[in-house]
ROBA-445701 format. One line per field, with one value per residue: residue in three letters; x, y, z of N, C-alpha, C, CB in turn. Coordinates in steps of 0.05 Angstrom, whole numbers, plus 5000, padded with zeros to 4 digits. Atoms other than C-alpha are relative to their C-alpha. Last residue first. Glycine has a CB too. Layout:
! ROBA-445701
code ALA / ... .
nx X / ... .
ny Y / ... .
nz Z / ... .
cax X / ... .
cay Y / ... .
caz Z / ... .
cx X / ... .
cy Y / ... .
cz Z / ... .
cbx X / ... .
cby Y / ... .
cbz Z / ... .
***
This chain:
! ROBA-445701
code PHE / LEU / TYR / PRO / VAL / LEU / ALA / ALA / THR / ARG / CYS / ALA / TYR / ALA / ALA / TYR / THR / GLU / GLY / PHE / GLU / SER / ARG / MET / TRP / GLU / GLU / GLU / MET / ARG / LEU / LYS / ALA / TRP / LEU / VAL / VAL / PHE / ILE / LEU / VAL / PHE / GLY / ILE / VAL / GLY / ARG / VAL / GLN / SER / LEU / ALA / ILE / ALA / THR / GLY / LEU / PHE / GLY / THR / LEU / ILE / GLY / THR / TYR / ILE / PRO / HIS / ARG / VAL / LEU / ALA / TYR / PRO / GLY / THR / THR / ILE / LEU / GLU / HIS / ASP / GLN / LYS / ILE / THR / VAL / SER / ARG / SER / TRP / ASN / SER / GLY / LEU / HIS / GLN / ARG / ALA / TRP / VAL / ALA / PHE / LEU / LEU / GLY / VAL / VAL / THR / VAL / ALA / ALA / GLY / ILE / TRP / PHE / SER / TRP / LEU / GLY / SER / PRO / TRP / LEU / GLN / ARG / TYR / LEU / TRP / PRO / LEU / PRO / ILE / ARG / THR / THR / SER / LEU / LEU / VAL / ILE / VAL / ILE / LEU / PHE / THR / LEU / ALA / ARG / LEU / LEU / GLY / SER / ALA / SER / PRO / GLU / ARG / ARG / LEU / THR / THR / LYS / VAL / LYS / THR / ALA / ALA / ALA / GLN / ILE / ILE / GLN / TRP / TYR / LEU / LEU / PHE / VAL / ILE / TRP / VAL / VAL / PRO / PHE / PHE / SER / GLU / TYR / PHE / TRP / LEU / MET .
nx 4995 / 5020 / 5008 / 4987 / 5017 / 5015 / 4994 / 5019 / 5012 / 5010 / 5015 / 5026 / 5015 / 5007 / 5020 / 5026 / 5007 / 5013 / 5002 / 4995 / 4979 / 4975 / 4992 / 4990 / 4973 / 4981 / 4995 / 4982 / 4974 / 4990 / 4992 / 4974 / 4981 / 4995 / 4981 / 4973 / 4988 / 4991 / 4975 / 4979 / 4992 / 4984 / 4975 / 4985 / 4991 / 4980 / 4974 / 4986 / 5009 / 5023 / 5015 / 5013 / 5020 / 5022 / 5013 / 5015 / 5023 / 5020 / 5010 / 5018 / 5025 / 5014 / 5010 / 5022 / 5024 / 5007 / 5018 / 5003 / 4977 / 5005 / 5029 / 5004 / 4992 / 5024 / 5021 / 5009 / 5021 / 5011 / 5027 / 5005 / 5028 / 5001 / 4974 / 4981 / 4980 / 4971 / 4988 / 5001 / 5027 / 5001 / 5025 / 5006 / 4986 / 4976 / 4984 / 4985 / 4979 / 4981 / 4985 / 4982 / 4979 / 4983 / 4985 / 4979 / 4979 / 4986 / 4983 / 4978 / 4982 / 4985 / 4981 / 4979 / 4982 / 4985 / 4980 / 4980 / 4981 / 4985 / 4979 / 5008 / 4979 / 5009 / 5009 / 4996 / 4993 / 5020 / 5009 / 4977 / 4997 / 5015 / 5007 / 5028 / 4997 / 5008 / 5026 / 5020 / 5002 / 5009 / 5024 / 5022 / 5004 / 5015 / 5027 / 5013 / 5005 / 5022 / 5024 / 5007 / 5009 / 5026 / 5018 / 5004 / 5017 / 5028 / 5016 / 5005 / 5021 / 5026 / 5019 / 4985 / 5016 / 4998 / 4979 / 5011 / 4984 / 4972 / 4984 / 4981 / 4982 / 4983 / 4981 / 4980 / 4983 / 4985 / 4980 / 4979 / 4984 / 4984 / 4979 / 4981 / 4984 / 4983 / 4979 / 4981 / 4983 / 4983 / 4971 / 4993 / 5004 / 4981 / 4973 / 4999 / 4989 .
ny 4993 / 4985 / 4976 / 4991 / 5006 / 5025 / 5015 / 4997 / 5026 / 5014 / 4983 / 4994 / 5025 / 5003 / 4979 / 5009 / 5024 / 4992 / 4972 / 4998 / 5018 / 4993 / 4973 / 5003 / 5012 / 4982 / 4978 / 5009 / 5002 / 4972 / 4988 / 5013 / 4989 / 4972 / 5000 / 5008 / 4980 / 4977 / 5008 / 5003 / 4973 / 4987 / 5014 / 4991 / 4972 / 5001 / 5009 / 4977 / 4991 / 4982 / 5001 / 5025 / 5002 / 4983 / 5013 / 5022 / 4989 / 4994 / 5025 / 5011 / 4985 / 5008 / 5027 / 5000 / 4988 / 5020 / 5021 / 5019 / 5000 / 4985 / 4994 / 4981 / 4974 / 4987 / 5020 / 5017 / 4985 / 5017 / 4990 / 4992 / 5000 / 5000 / 4994 / 5022 / 4993 / 5001 / 4978 / 4974 / 4998 / 5004 / 5002 / 4974 / 4997 / 5016 / 4984 / 4981 / 5015 / 5011 / 4977 / 4991 / 5021 / 4996 / 4975 / 5007 / 5015 / 4982 / 4983 / 5016 / 5009 / 4976 / 4992 / 5021 / 4998 / 4975 / 5004 / 5020 / 4987 / 4979 / 5010 / 5022 / 5021 / 5028 / 5005 / 4974 / 5002 / 4987 / 5020 / 5009 / 4982 / 5008 / 4974 / 4992 / 4975 / 5002 / 4986 / 5010 / 5029 / 5011 / 4986 / 5009 / 5029 / 5003 / 4991 / 5021 / 5022 / 4992 / 5001 / 5028 / 5011 / 4989 / 5013 / 5027 / 4997 / 4994 / 5025 / 5009 / 4986 / 5014 / 4984 / 4977 / 4977 / 4991 / 4981 / 4974 / 4979 / 5001 / 4978 / 5010 / 5019 / 4984 / 4985 / 5018 / 5009 / 4977 / 4994 / 5021 / 4995 / 4976 / 5007 / 5017 / 4983 / 4982 / 5016 / 5008 / 4977 / 4988 / 5003 / 4993 / 4971 / 4985 / 5000 / 4978 / 4977 .
nz 4972 / 4985 / 5014 / 5024 / 5023 / 4996 / 4976 / 4978 / 4992 / 5024 / 5018 / 4988 / 5002 / 5029 / 5006 / 4990 / 5015 / 5025 / 5008 / 5028 / 5010 / 4987 / 5008 / 5027 / 4999 / 4987 / 5019 / 5021 / 4988 / 4995 / 5026 / 5007 / 4981 / 5008 / 5022 / 4990 / 4981 / 5015 / 5013 / 4980 / 4990 / 5021 / 5002 / 4977 / 5005 / 5022 / 4989 / 4988 / 4974 / 5004 / 4975 / 4997 / 5022 / 4992 / 4978 / 5011 / 5015 / 4980 / 4988 / 5020 / 4999 / 4975 / 5002 / 5020 / 4986 / 4980 / 5011 / 4978 / 4983 / 4975 / 5000 / 5021 / 4989 / 4988 / 4994 / 5023 / 5015 / 5021 / 5007 / 5028 / 5007 / 5029 / 5011 / 5001 / 5020 / 4995 / 5015 / 4987 / 4989 / 4971 / 4985 / 4988 / 4974 / 4994 / 4982 / 5016 / 5014 / 4979 / 4990 / 5021 / 5002 / 4977 / 5006 / 5019 / 4985 / 4981 / 5016 / 5011 / 4979 / 4991 / 5021 / 5002 / 4977 / 5004 / 5021 / 4992 / 4981 / 5013 / 5016 / 5018 / 5001 / 5000 / 5027 / 5014 / 5029 / 5018 / 5020 / 5015 / 5022 / 5024 / 5011 / 4993 / 4986 / 4972 / 4999 / 4982 / 5000 / 5026 / 5010 / 4983 / 5005 / 5025 / 4996 / 4985 / 5019 / 5018 / 4984 / 4997 / 5026 / 5004 / 4982 / 5011 / 5024 / 4993 / 4999 / 4973 / 4986 / 4998 / 4986 / 4988 / 4994 / 4972 / 4994 / 4992 / 5012 / 4990 / 5011 / 5020 / 4987 / 4982 / 5016 / 5011 / 4978 / 4991 / 5020 / 4998 / 4976 / 5004 / 5019 / 4985 / 4982 / 5016 / 5012 / 4980 / 4991 / 5021 / 4994 / 4973 / 4997 / 5017 / 4987 / 4981 / 5013 .
cax 6504 / 6480 / 6526 / 6533 / 6500 / 6546 / 6601 / 6597 / 6660 / 6687 / 6695 / 6715 / 6772 / 6797 / 6795 / 6830 / 6888 / 6888 / 6905 / 6920 / 6928 / 6889 / 6834 / 6832 / 6826 / 6769 / 6732 / 6741 / 6710 / 6651 / 6641 / 6640 / 6585 / 6547 / 6554 / 6524 / 6466 / 6452 / 6449 / 6398 / 6357 / 6355 / 6332 / 6278 / 6254 / 6251 / 6216 / 6160 / 6140 / 6143 / 6190 / 6213 / 6228 / 6264 / 6308 / 6324 / 6343 / 6387 / 6425 / 6430 / 6459 / 6510 / 6529 / 6534 / 6575 / 6624 / 6622 / 6649 / 6678 / 6627 / 6630 / 6706 / 6713 / 6673 / 6732 / 6784 / 6797 / 6839 / 6880 / 6938 / 6963 / 7038 / 7028 / 6954 / 6908 / 6848 / 6772 / 6755 / 6739 / 6802 / 6817 / 6882 / 6906 / 6855 / 6807 / 6781 / 6759 / 6722 / 6689 / 6667 / 6639 / 6600 / 6572 / 6551 / 6515 / 6477 / 6458 / 6433 / 6392 / 6362 / 6342 / 6311 / 6273 / 6245 / 6227 / 6193 / 6158 / 6129 / 6111 / 6071 / 6071 / 6028 / 6061 / 6078 / 6052 / 6053 / 6099 / 6138 / 6071 / 6058 / 6114 / 6122 / 6183 / 6166 / 6166 / 6239 / 6293 / 6291 / 6294 / 6344 / 6390 / 6380 / 6400 / 6462 / 6482 / 6474 / 6517 / 6571 / 6571 / 6575 / 6633 / 6670 / 6659 / 6683 / 6746 / 6774 / 6793 / 6859 / 6925 / 6988 / 6958 / 7005 / 6981 / 6937 / 6971 / 6947 / 6873 / 6843 / 6809 / 6779 / 6756 / 6725 / 6689 / 6660 / 6640 / 6605 / 6569 / 6546 / 6524 / 6485 / 6453 / 6430 / 6405 / 6366 / 6337 / 6314 / 6289 / 6217 / 6206 / 6237 / 6200 / 6134 / 6148 .
cay 7627 / 7628 / 7602 / 7534 / 7532 / 7528 / 7581 / 7606 / 7607 / 7667 / 7717 / 7665 / 7640 / 7712 / 7722 / 7656 / 7676 / 7746 / 7718 / 7643 / 7630 / 7690 / 7682 / 7607 / 7619 / 7668 / 7624 / 7564 / 7602 / 7624 / 7553 / 7525 / 7575 / 7558 / 7484 / 7494 / 7537 / 7491 / 7430 / 7464 / 7488 / 7418 / 7387 / 7440 / 7427 / 7352 / 7362 / 7403 / 7343 / 7321 / 7264 / 7255 / 7328 / 7332 / 7273 / 7306 / 7370 / 7331 / 7300 / 7368 / 7396 / 7340 / 7351 / 7426 / 7419 / 7372 / 7419 / 7479 / 7527 / 7509 / 7485 / 7486 / 7453 / 7394 / 7378 / 7433 / 7492 / 7459 / 7509 / 7469 / 7465 / 7452 / 7436 / 7436 / 7492 / 7465 / 7469 / 7401 / 7336 / 7344 / 7340 / 7366 / 7294 / 7282 / 7338 / 7300 / 7241 / 7286 / 7324 / 7260 / 7234 / 7300 / 7295 / 7223 / 7248 / 7301 / 7254 / 7202 / 7252 / 7287 / 7220 / 7195 / 7260 / 7258 / 7185 / 7195 / 7260 / 7226 / 7161 / 7194 / 7253 / 7314 / 7379 / 7410 / 7351 / 7364 / 7315 / 7366 / 7397 / 7335 / 7350 / 7288 / 7262 / 7190 / 7194 / 7178 / 7182 / 7254 / 7287 / 7236 / 7248 / 7323 / 7321 / 7280 / 7329 / 7386 / 7350 / 7338 / 7411 / 7434 / 7387 / 7413 / 7484 / 7466 / 7432 / 7500 / 7502 / 7472 / 7502 / 7468 / 7399 / 7349 / 7324 / 7263 / 7206 / 7148 / 7161 / 7093 / 7116 / 7176 / 7133 / 7084 / 7138 / 7171 / 7104 / 7087 / 7154 / 7146 / 7074 / 7096 / 7154 / 7109 / 7055 / 7105 / 7135 / 7070 / 7034 / 7056 / 7057 / 6988 / 6959 / 6981 / 6935 .
caz 4289 / 4217 / 4162 / 4196 / 4264 / 4325 / 4324 / 4253 / 4210 / 4170 / 4226 / 4278 / 4232 / 4224 / 4300 / 4310 / 4265 / 4296 / 4365 / 4368 / 4443 / 4471 / 4420 / 4433 / 4508 / 4500 / 4451 / 4497 / 4555 / 4513 / 4487 / 4558 / 4577 / 4513 / 4529 / 4598 / 4571 / 4511 / 4555 / 4600 / 4540 / 4509 / 4574 / 4583 / 4512 / 4524 / 4591 / 4558 / 4516 / 4443 / 4464 / 4392 / 4380 / 4448 / 4429 / 4363 / 4398 / 4447 / 4389 / 4354 / 4418 / 4419 / 4346 / 4351 / 4415 / 4379 / 4319 / 4357 / 4305 / 4252 / 4180 / 4170 / 4238 / 4211 / 4165 / 4168 / 4215 / 4270 / 4309 / 4336 / 4408 / 4412 / 4486 / 4500 / 4522 / 4558 / 4565 / 4593 / 4556 / 4516 / 4442 / 4410 / 4399 / 4344 / 4327 / 4267 / 4310 / 4358 / 4300 / 4266 / 4332 / 4342 / 4271 / 4286 / 4348 / 4309 / 4251 / 4301 / 4340 / 4279 / 4248 / 4313 / 4324 / 4253 / 4263 / 4331 / 4310 / 4249 / 4284 / 4338 / 4385 / 4370 / 4391 / 4458 / 4500 / 4575 / 4610 / 4651 / 4672 / 4714 / 4764 / 4807 / 4769 / 4753 / 4677 / 4671 / 4618 / 4595 / 4664 / 4690 / 4631 / 4639 / 4712 / 4695 / 4640 / 4689 / 4741 / 4689 / 4669 / 4742 / 4753 / 4692 / 4717 / 4787 / 4759 / 4739 / 4665 / 4645 / 4620 / 4595 / 4579 / 4547 / 4479 / 4472 / 4434 / 4476 / 4467 / 4483 / 4547 / 4511 / 4453 / 4502 / 4542 / 4479 / 4450 / 4515 / 4515 / 4442 / 4453 / 4516 / 4477 / 4420 / 4468 / 4510 / 4447 / 4415 / 4478 / 4481 / 4406 / 4398 / 4458 / 4426 / 4367 .
cx 5025 / 5010 / 4981 / 4986 / 5012 / 4983 / 4987 / 5008 / 4981 / 4985 / 4988 / 4983 / 4971 / 4982 / 4991 / 4979 / 4973 / 4992 / 4984 / 4996 / 5007 / 5024 / 5026 / 5009 / 5012 / 5028 / 5021 / 5007 / 5021 / 5028 / 5012 / 5011 / 5028 / 5021 / 5007 / 5020 / 5028 / 5014 / 5011 / 5026 / 5022 / 5011 / 5019 / 5028 / 5017 / 5011 / 5022 / 5028 / 5017 / 4990 / 4974 / 4983 / 4984 / 4977 / 4975 / 4985 / 4983 / 4975 / 4978 / 4988 / 4980 / 4974 / 4984 / 4988 / 4976 / 4975 / 4993 / 4982 / 4998 / 5024 / 4992 / 4970 / 5000 / 5006 / 4976 / 4979 / 4990 / 4977 / 4990 / 4972 / 4997 / 4971 / 4999 / 5028 / 5021 / 5016 / 5030 / 5010 / 4996 / 4971 / 5005 / 4975 / 4996 / 5011 / 5025 / 5019 / 5019 / 5023 / 5021 / 5018 / 5020 / 5024 / 5020 / 5018 / 5022 / 5023 / 5017 / 5019 / 5024 / 5020 / 5017 / 5021 / 5023 / 5020 / 5016 / 5022 / 5022 / 5020 / 5017 / 5024 / 4989 / 5024 / 4991 / 4990 / 5001 / 5010 / 4979 / 4993 / 5025 / 5004 / 4985 / 4993 / 4973 / 5005 / 4990 / 4974 / 4979 / 4994 / 4988 / 4973 / 4977 / 4995 / 4983 / 4970 / 4985 / 4993 / 4976 / 4974 / 4991 / 4988 / 4971 / 4980 / 4995 / 4983 / 4971 / 4982 / 4997 / 4980 / 4973 / 4982 / 5017 / 4984 / 4999 / 5024 / 4988 / 5016 / 5027 / 5019 / 5022 / 5020 / 5018 / 5021 / 5023 / 5020 / 5018 / 5022 / 5022 / 5019 / 5018 / 5023 / 5021 / 5018 / 5019 / 5024 / 5019 / 5018 / 5018 / 5030 / 5007 / 4997 / 5020 / 5027 / 5002 .
cy 4987 / 5011 / 5018 / 5024 / 5010 / 4991 / 4973 / 4982 / 5005 / 4974 / 4985 / 5018 / 5005 / 4975 / 4998 / 5020 / 4990 / 4976 / 5005 / 5028 / 5006 / 4983 / 5008 / 5027 / 4997 / 4989 / 5019 / 5022 / 4991 / 4999 / 5027 / 5012 / 4988 / 5012 / 5028 / 4999 / 4991 / 5020 / 5023 / 4993 / 4998 / 5027 / 5012 / 4987 / 5010 / 5027 / 4997 / 4991 / 5023 / 5012 / 5017 / 4998 / 4974 / 4999 / 5015 / 4984 / 4978 / 5013 / 5005 / 4973 / 4990 / 5015 / 4991 / 4972 / 5000 / 5010 / 4978 / 4977 / 4979 / 4998 / 5017 / 5009 / 5022 / 5028 / 5014 / 4980 / 4984 / 5015 / 4984 / 5011 / 5010 / 4998 / 4997 / 5010 / 4978 / 5013 / 5000 / 5021 / 5028 / 5004 / 4997 / 4998 / 5028 / 5006 / 4986 / 5017 / 5020 / 4986 / 4991 / 5022 / 5008 / 4980 / 5005 / 5024 / 4990 / 4985 / 5018 / 5017 / 4986 / 4992 / 5023 / 5008 / 4980 / 5004 / 5025 / 4999 / 4981 / 5013 / 5022 / 4992 / 4978 / 4980 / 4971 / 4998 / 5028 / 4998 / 5010 / 4982 / 4993 / 5019 / 4995 / 5029 / 5011 / 5026 / 5000 / 5016 / 4989 / 4970 / 4987 / 5012 / 4990 / 4971 / 4997 / 5007 / 4977 / 4978 / 5008 / 4997 / 4971 / 4990 / 5010 / 4984 / 4973 / 5003 / 5006 / 4976 / 4991 / 5017 / 4986 / 5017 / 5021 / 5026 / 5008 / 5017 / 5028 / 5024 / 5000 / 5021 / 4990 / 4982 / 5017 / 5015 / 4982 / 4993 / 5023 / 5004 / 4979 / 5005 / 5024 / 4992 / 4983 / 5017 / 5018 / 4984 / 4993 / 5022 / 5014 / 4999 / 5009 / 5030 / 5016 / 5001 / 5024 .
cz 5010 / 5026 / 5015 / 4986 / 4975 / 4976 / 5002 / 5024 / 5024 / 5007 / 4977 / 4981 / 5011 / 4996 / 4971 / 4994 / 5008 / 4983 / 4974 / 4988 / 4970 / 4989 / 5013 / 4989 / 4972 / 5000 / 5011 / 4980 / 4979 / 5012 / 5004 / 4974 / 4994 / 5019 / 4990 / 4977 / 5009 / 5018 / 4984 / 4988 / 5021 / 5009 / 4979 / 4999 / 5023 / 4994 / 4979 / 5010 / 5010 / 5026 / 4997 / 5025 / 5004 / 4979 / 5009 / 5021 / 4988 / 4987 / 5020 / 5010 / 4980 / 5003 / 5025 / 4999 / 4981 / 5015 / 5020 / 4992 / 5023 / 5018 / 5024 / 4998 / 4978 / 5011 / 5012 / 5009 / 4976 / 4987 / 4977 / 4997 / 4971 / 4990 / 4970 / 4991 / 5001 / 4977 / 5008 / 4981 / 5012 / 5009 / 5030 / 5018 / 5012 / 5027 / 5010 / 5018 / 4985 / 4986 / 5020 / 5010 / 4978 / 5000 / 5023 / 4992 / 4981 / 5014 / 5019 / 4983 / 4989 / 5022 / 5010 / 4980 / 4999 / 5023 / 4993 / 4979 / 5009 / 5019 / 4987 / 4984 / 4982 / 4999 / 4999 / 4971 / 4988 / 4971 / 4982 / 4976 / 4983 / 4976 / 4973 / 4992 / 5006 / 5015 / 5028 / 4998 / 5019 / 5002 / 4975 / 4990 / 5016 / 4993 / 4975 / 5005 / 5015 / 4981 / 4983 / 5016 / 5003 / 4973 / 4996 / 5017 / 4987 / 4976 / 5008 / 5001 / 5029 / 5015 / 5000 / 5018 / 5014 / 5004 / 5030 / 5009 / 5006 / 4991 / 5012 / 4989 / 4981 / 5014 / 5018 / 4984 / 4989 / 5022 / 5010 / 4980 / 5004 / 5024 / 4996 / 4981 / 5016 / 5018 / 4984 / 4989 / 5023 / 5011 / 4980 / 5005 / 5028 / 5005 / 4984 / 5014 / 5019 .
cbx 4976 / 4976 / 4987 / 5003 / 4971 / 4983 / 4993 / 4972 / 5022 / 5023 / 5018 / 5003 / 5014 / 5025 / 5012 / 5002 / 5022 / 5018 / 5027 / 4982 / 4991 / 4998 / 4978 / 4978 / 4998 / 4991 / 4973 / 4987 / 5000 / 4981 / 4976 / 4996 / 4992 / 4974 / 4989 / 4998 / 4982 / 4976 / 4995 / 4991 / 4976 / 4982 / 4996 / 4985 / 4976 / 4988 / 4996 / 4984 / 5000 / 4978 / 5017 / 5021 / 5013 / 5009 / 5019 / 5019 / 5009 / 5011 / 5023 / 5015 / 5006 / 5019 / 5023 / 5011 / 5006 / 5023 / 5014 / 4987 / 5004 / 4975 / 4984 / 5009 / 5028 / 4989 / 5011 / 5025 / 5011 / 4990 / 5000 / 5004 / 4983 / 5016 / 5022 / 4990 / 5012 / 5010 / 4986 / 5017 / 4994 / 5019 / 4984 / 4996 / 5030 / 5021 / 4983 / 4981 / 4988 / 4985 / 4982 / 4984 / 4987 / 4985 / 4981 / 4987 / 4988 / 4982 / 4983 / 4989 / 4984 / 4981 / 4985 / 4987 / 4984 / 4980 / 4987 / 4987 / 4984 / 4981 / 4989 / 4977 / 5007 / 4982 / 5022 / 5029 / 4979 / 4995 / 4991 / 5020 / 5003 / 4971 / 5025 / 4997 / 5018 / 5015 / 4979 / 5011 / 5026 / 5021 / 5006 / 5005 / 5026 / 5016 / 5000 / 5014 / 5026 / 5007 / 5002 / 5023 / 5022 / 5001 / 5009 / 5026 / 5014 / 4999 / 5012 / 4988 / 4973 / 5003 / 4998 / 5012 / 4976 / 5029 / 4999 / 4979 / 5002 / 5013 / 4986 / 4985 / 4985 / 4982 / 4984 / 4986 / 4984 / 4981 / 4987 / 4987 / 4982 / 4982 / 4988 / 4986 / 4982 / 4983 / 4989 / 4986 / 4981 / 4983 / 5006 / 4985 / 4970 / 4994 / 5009 / 4978 / 4983 .
cby 4992 / 4984 / 4992 / 4977 / 5012 / 5003 / 5016 / 4992 / 4979 / 4993 / 5023 / 5014 / 4978 / 4999 / 5028 / 4994 / 4978 / 5018 / 5011 / 4982 / 4971 / 4997 / 5021 / 4988 / 4972 / 5006 / 5015 / 4976 / 4979 / 5015 / 5001 / 4969 / 4993 / 5016 / 4983 / 4973 / 5004 / 5014 / 4975 / 4979 / 5015 / 5003 / 4970 / 4992 / 5018 / 4988 / 4973 / 5011 / 4977 / 4985 / 5011 / 4977 / 5001 / 5029 / 4995 / 4981 / 5020 / 5019 / 4985 / 4996 / 5030 / 5006 / 4981 / 5009 / 5028 / 4995 / 4987 / 5015 / 5028 / 4988 / 4975 / 4988 / 4998 / 4982 / 4979 / 4985 / 5027 / 4973 / 5031 / 4976 / 5018 / 4976 / 4981 / 4978 / 5029 / 4971 / 5028 / 5000 / 4979 / 5020 / 4976 / 5021 / 4995 / 5004 / 5008 / 5018 / 4980 / 4981 / 5021 / 5009 / 4972 / 4997 / 5024 / 4988 / 4976 / 5011 / 5018 / 4977 / 4982 / 5021 / 5007 / 4973 / 4997 / 5025 / 4989 / 4973 / 5010 / 5021 / 4982 / 5008 / 4990 / 4995 / 5007 / 5009 / 4982 / 5030 / 4975 / 4986 / 5029 / 5000 / 5019 / 4997 / 5021 / 4978 / 4986 / 5001 / 4988 / 5004 / 5029 / 5008 / 4984 / 5014 / 5030 / 4996 / 4989 / 5026 / 5019 / 4985 / 5002 / 5031 / 5004 / 4985 / 5020 / 5025 / 4981 / 5023 / 4997 / 4972 / 5029 / 5017 / 4992 / 5004 / 5025 / 4997 / 4996 / 4974 / 5027 / 4986 / 4977 / 5014 / 5018 / 4978 / 4985 / 5022 / 5007 / 4972 / 5001 / 5025 / 4991 / 4975 / 5015 / 5019 / 4978 / 4983 / 5023 / 5010 / 4971 / 4982 / 5007 / 4994 / 4971 / 4996 / 5008 .
cbz 5017 / 5005 / 4974 / 4980 / 5004 / 5023 / 5025 / 4990 / 5007 / 4982 / 4989 / 5027 / 5016 / 4983 / 5005 / 5030 / 5003 / 4984 / 4996 / 4985 / 5003 / 5030 / 5007 / 4981 / 5013 / 5029 / 4994 / 4985 / 5024 / 5019 / 4981 / 4997 / 5029 / 5001 / 4977 / 5014 / 5024 / 4985 / 4982 / 5021 / 5011 / 4974 / 4994 / 5026 / 4995 / 4975 / 5014 / 5023 / 5020 / 4986 / 5023 / 5000 / 4972 / 5003 / 5023 / 4985 / 4978 / 5021 / 5012 / 4973 / 4995 / 5025 / 4996 / 4973 / 5010 / 5020 / 4977 / 5025 / 5012 / 5015 / 4999 / 4972 / 5012 / 5022 / 5020 / 4988 / 4991 / 5013 / 4994 / 4981 / 5019 / 4989 / 5013 / 4981 / 5005 / 5003 / 5005 / 5026 / 5022 / 5014 / 4990 / 4978 / 4996 / 4980 / 5025 / 4984 / 4980 / 5020 / 5012 / 4975 / 4994 / 5027 / 4997 / 4974 / 5014 / 5020 / 4981 / 4983 / 5020 / 5011 / 4974 / 4993 / 5025 / 4998 / 4975 / 5004 / 5025 / 4988 / 4978 / 4982 / 5029 / 4976 / 4978 / 5002 / 4985 / 5008 / 5014 / 5018 / 5010 / 5006 / 4996 / 5030 / 4984 / 5013 / 4981 / 5029 / 5006 / 4979 / 4994 / 5030 / 5006 / 4977 / 5010 / 5027 / 4988 / 4985 / 5024 / 5015 / 4979 / 4999 / 5029 / 4998 / 4980 / 5017 / 5020 / 5017 / 4985 / 5014 / 4988 / 4978 / 5018 / 5008 / 4983 / 5023 / 4970 / 4992 / 5003 / 4978 / 5012 / 5021 / 4980 / 4982 / 5021 / 5011 / 4973 / 4995 / 5024 / 4996 / 4973 / 5011 / 5020 / 4982 / 4981 / 5022 / 5009 / 4977 / 5000 / 5020 / 4995 / 4970 / 5004 / 5021 / 4976 .
***
């Protein structure tokens, strides 16, 4: 049974990443990109994700304080973390599917770009980020260690920077329509933030 607890989170994240790559490769009806963020910001994001994956997946980093327990680990923290992770990643998948041909890995403006405000986008303006952050939060809960919190914070910082760029571009593309949407819909946490 120990193998289950040790492999659960790596398997969930690998399945999520594989799905994300497959859905991207299979997207034949993606709209033409008119404007794209500089590749340096996407590279920095990818590097941060890689660092966090290493941080969360190994216990061989020679910094003992990374493995300090923040709360008791055990079945409760594992199952709460597992549920939060799965719900978060499924929310991100729903948002990606709902976005359809407007989706892009990078911050972009597409030809005939649409402002999507239904489905998960009626709950938060950036549901893919909400889902991914929730997934990392669940993983941090299950780990119960300093490294989980650091990983969550690093992902939050890079997604927040991406969110800020997207917000600016959406405001310039959709003007008052986006401003009204932003006033009635939280950025990441429904009804709060």
